[in-house]
C-alpha positions, -999 to +999 in steps of 0.1 A: -701+343-828-732+324-818-736+318-780-707+342-771-713+362-739-715+399-743-691+421-723-717+432-698-727+396-693-691+387-685-690+414-658-722+400-643-708+365-642-675+377-625-695+397-600-717+367-591-686+345-587-669+370-564-700+374-543-703+336-539-666+333-529-670+362-504-700+345-488-683+312-485-652+328-469-673+347-444-692+315-435-659+296-430-645+325-409-676+326-387-676+289-382-640+291-371-647+319-346-675+299-332-653+269-327-624+289-312-647+306-287-663+274-276-665+271-238-634+253-224-625+242-189-593+231-173-583+214-141-548+206-129-538+173-115-522+176-080-527+142-066-502+125-043-493+095-065-455+097-075-449+108-110-421+096-132-400+115-157-413+093-185-448+107-180-451+135-205-488+141-205-516+137-179-553+129-187-562+156-161-543+184-179-553+200-211-522+214-228-540+226-260-536+263-268-572+273-273-567+310-280-534+312-299-521+321-333-509+294-357-473+298-346-481+295-309-464+261-307-431+278-314-437+304-287-444+277-260-412+258-266-388+258-236-361+284-239-337+261-220-337+227-203-323+229-168-300+202-155-301+188-119-276+203-094-252+179-078-265+155-051-246+174-023-268+204-029-300+187-020-303+209+012-288+240-004-298+273+012-282+300-009-282+329+016-273+307+046-247+286+029-223+271+055-192+274+033-199+310+024-207+320+059-172+312+071-160+343+052-178+366+077-171+376+113-182+353+141-187+381+166-224+382+176-231+353+151-230+377+122-217+349+100-250+331+105-270+360+091-281+362+054-251+363+030-264+357-005-244+347-035-233+374-060-251+375-093-224+354-111-226+328-083-263+320-086-269+284-095-287+278-128-297+242-120-325+223-102-321+213-066-327+175-063-348+158-037-329+132-017-331+095-026-364+080-014-382+113-009-418+108+000-448+131+003-450+143+039-476+130+062-509+150+061-517+173+090-523+165+119-504+133+116-473+153+104-472+170+139-458+137+152-443+120+121-419+127+093-402+104+068-365+098+075-356+099+038-369+135+035-346+148+063-319+122+066-302+135+098-299+116+131-278+141+150-307+155+170-319+121+180-286+116+198-279+151+210-314+157+224-323+121+233-329+129+270-350+159+261-376+140+241-372+162+209-372+135+183-369+097+179-362+074+150-387+046+144-377+025+113-381+047+082-399+075+102-391+102+127-414+106+157-418+139+175-430+133+211-435+170+217-407+173+242-383+201+246-354+212+268-376+229+293-407+208+288-398+171+292-434+163+298-444+176+264-452+209+247-490+205+255-484+203+292-459+232+290-485+253+272-511+244+298-486+259+324-484+291+304-522+292+300-526+292+338-505+324+340-520+343+310-551+334+289-543+316+257-579+307+250-599+340+249-588+351+214-567+380+226-534+361+216-533+350+180-498+356+166-466+344+183-429+342+176-407+315+189-370+325+190-345+296+188-374+272+181-357+237+180-380+215+161-409+239+167-429+217+191-442+248+210-456+263+177-469+229+166-490+224+197-502+260+198-520+255+165-547+235+182-554+265+203-559+288+173-525+305+180-502+309+149-465+309+158-437+319+134-407+300+146-371+307+136-336+293+144-302+296+127-287+270+104-261+258+130-248+228+148-284+217+156-286+203+120-319+207+102-340+219+131-360+243+110-362+217+082-378+193+107-403+220+117-413+225+081-416+187+075-440+186+104-462+213+087-453+241+112-444+277+101-407+283+104-378+303+088-341+302+091-331+332+111-309+346+139-306+376+162-272+390+154-269+425+139-299+430+116-335+435+126-358+405+123-378+406+090-411+416+106-428+449+110-432+468+143-461+458+166-465+424+148-467+397+175-491+392+205-466+370+222-428+362+220-412+331+235-378+318+244-373+284+259-336+279+267-330+295+233-294+305+243-299+341+231-278+365+253-306+388+262-286+407+288-256+415+265-249+443+240-269+468+261-300+446+258-301+450+220-319+417+214-346+424+239-350+458+224-357+441+191-383+419+207-399+451+221-401+465+185-420+435+171-443+430+201-477+447+199-488+471+227-497+449+256-479+419+242-461+393+263-426+380+264-422+345+279-388+332+291-381+297+304-347+282+311-315+299+322-315+320+343-352+315+354-354+293+386-316+292+388-317+284+425-331+250+415-313+242+383-278+259+386-259+226+392-276+209+362-268+239+341-232+237+352-230+274+360-223+293+392-250+308+413-233+342+410-232+341+372-269+331+369-280+356+395-262+384+376-277+373+343-312+374+357-307+408+373-294+421+340-324+409+321-348+423+347-329+457+344-333+457+306-370+448+308-376+477+333-357+501+310-382+491+282-411+499+306-421+463+307-440+449+336-431+415+350-465+400+357-456+364+366-428+341+376-437+306+386-414+276+386-395+276+353-416+303+335-414+341+337-436+365+318-433+402+311-458+425+294-451+454+272-471+486+280-502+495+260-487+529+252-456+550+260-472+578+280-455+569+313-424+556+295-417+589+280-420+606+313-396+582+330-369+588+303-360+619+325-349+594+351-339+563+331-318+578+303-311+546+284-321+533+261-335+565+245-364+566+220-354+560+184-356+588+159-357+564+129-387+574+107-398+539+097-402+514+126-413+487+101-381+489+081-366+454+086-348+442+055-311+443+062-318+472+086-294+472+115-307+470+151-303+501+172-300+504+210-331+525+213-369+520+219-392+520+189-418+546+199-454+536+199-480+557+181-493+587+201-524+583+222-548+608+238-551+591+272-531+568+295-556+539+290-557+540+252-539+513+232-513+527+209-521+521+173-556+510+180-573+481+197-574+448+179-605+426+178-602+392+193-597+362+171-614+352+148-632+386+144-600+404+138-594+384+105-622+403+086-625+434+108-609+466+093-574+467+108-564+497+128-536+506+104-561+510+076-586+528+098-559+553+107-548+558+071-513+544+076-514+523+044-513+545+013-541+539-011-561+516+011-592+526+031-620+506+049-641+502+018-612+490-004-601+466+023-636+450+025-637+448-013-603+431-014-616+405+011-646+397-011-624+397-042-602+370-027-632+349-017-643+350-053-608+341-066-603+312-042-637+299-054-623+301-090-590+284-079-610+255-064-628+251-097-596+248-118-576+230-090-602+207-073-574+194-050-573+228-033-604+218-014-591+184-007-584+179+030-547+173+037-535+178+001-518+212+010-503+222+043-474+247+038-485+275+015-465+306+004-481+338-009-452+355-027-469+389-030-495+389-002-506+426-002-534+427+024-534+390+031-567+384+013-555+351-002-546+336+032-578+350+048-600+333+022-583+299+029-587+302+067-611+273+070-587+249+053-562+228+074-532+248+061-511+279+070-499+306+047-466+325+049-475+360+036-446+377+019-445+415+013-418+420-013-393+447-006-398+460-041-432+473-030-434+510-020-427+516+016-458+537+021-479+508+008-462+482+031-491+461+044-473+434+064-484+452+096-520+448+083-514+411+077-504+407+114-533+428+126-556+404+108-541+375+129-520+361+100-482+358+098-457+368+072-422+381+064-404+406+042-385+392+012-366+405-018-373+380-046-341+390-064-325+368-036-332+334-022-356+329+007-344+319+042-358+284+041-348+249+031-355+232-003-389+216-005-406+238+021-439+245+004-468+225-010-482+254-029-468+287-042-491+317-051-476+346-071-500+374-078-485+401-101-451+392-088-434+392-121-449+426-131-434+439-098-399+425-105-397+427-143-372+456-142-354+445-111-339+410-116-340+380-139-373+361-142-353+329-145-337+333-111-371+339-094-385+307-110-354+286-101-359+298-065-396+288-066-385+254-078-360+251-050-385+258-022-414+238-038-419+202-029-421+175-056-456+173-069-462+208-054-485+233-071-479+268-085-505+294-092-491+324-111-514+353-121-500+380-142-502+398-176-506+374-205-473+384-221-454+377-189-473+344-184-463+332-218-427+340-211-428+323-177-443+291-193-414+290-218-390+289-189-409+265-166-414+240-195-377+234-192-378+229-154-397+196-152-430+214-145-463+205-161-483+236-168-511+253-187-525+288-191-561+293-181-584+324-182-590+349-155-620+343-133-638+372-152-634+355-186-611+354-216-612+392-224-590+400-193-553+404-200-544+389-167-541+351-170-534+322-147-505+298-151-512+265-132-483+242-128-472+210-110-436+202-102-430+166-113-415+140-089-378+132-094-349+125-070-312+123-068-311+086-079-335+092-109-316+075-138-335+095-164-319+128-152-294+128-180-321+121-206-342+150-192-313+174-192 
């Protein structure tokens, strides 16, 4: 037929068509790749303006999934929407629950220790903020002021009225800085201590306040570059630790009863008790023995209040002279048995010093038989570890003038100097070079955090910060110039030979042990910012991710910020849970770029309270 294409011509036409189609597909694909790989940036809104539940999006947050498959929207849907807990749980502390504690023996206050709920008792709801909750005052105003609505308790204003602890002024609390043994204020009291031992030469940086009240001692030490970890039980002095945290002062719920305090050996430069009501002379001096364990070589123990200066105060204390004299003699005896040296007693303050090493102390065990030296292999073991009536031995030395465990640099040099525990090889897998590299790494990471969270560099936006897997304390060290403090947690899930909490303290920082399968010993709404580096990788075979996230929500303040860095698969799973927890969040790339499997989840907890009428709609 005229004009009909021949067979070989048909093949040429088909080949040409296929070639054109292939070229068009390739061009389309390349254009799509170019668009997908376009440079993106993200910043997270963390301002102080109250949010409402009706606000679903924020102009400061980019919720677009830039590097996801077509079905990514389904993957990001919340797995479950969490309802609010009942209003009476607004101050719920799971492991120090008053009702649960009554099941345990009262001897030695064991019922006030940690007693956590069983797995089936763990709440699966969100702890509400009290009606009228407001963002705490920024530091340093928070040292003197707190909102009444945030901690609605007037008990201490009545019980401690004459001691100048706390006052109510309209809708605010005011903290004049007074205390049972310092009616003229904590600053004047600290001046009295400074006249007995130097608090200003950098040799004392970390301190522990036992039975801290509202933590005025720790609050006023901060202006002298001394960081105090305060603790007190959840007892009849309602909310004393909660007041401390509202003031922006480091504190935990805790008690000296039968378990060791959750700190490593040789942690603190100074320990303090101001009428803390701890029976130091009882139980064969067991509680003073525990203070000895956590004091560094050459550290100080300061005692004010009964029985010190009893000849002047015995009538006011409503105790007999014989009773007080016997108590002081017993305390002096226990201190001597620990080889402590009493260096000062003036007016209402007495100070003892722990020896720099145990050379002479081991010799005098031939004369003073008790307490003996402990044979326990790990002096840092402190998570549900029972106290023992024995002296924790200091590391061996070669001479009587040598400081056991190594001499610390003075503050602030000790923050970045290689800690003695690392120099001696005590921390498995860490040497001087890797420590210095870690310090530089966290400086880089904090720089990246400030790019994606501009508010991190905003003065007063964050005060109470928690690093949930602190490792060597690099995160806290990199933030040292900011007006905030960091509670560095070393999880108990970490290997014992890699336990670095002692390193954190040698750097002049503070921290605690914690098992994140359980609740933390703190009140709801404690922290402004939570940081979790590889935490969920560490715990993925140990307990439910959901429970850890619900605990994070409990201890995070409304409008608080969360930074989670972990493997991308875990981060996607975490986001699917937190999207049902009234958090706003987004996933952003690692500081080294999109090819890294490790990603960041940045989140903000939205503002809502007990009286929020949209609770039912949200749940």
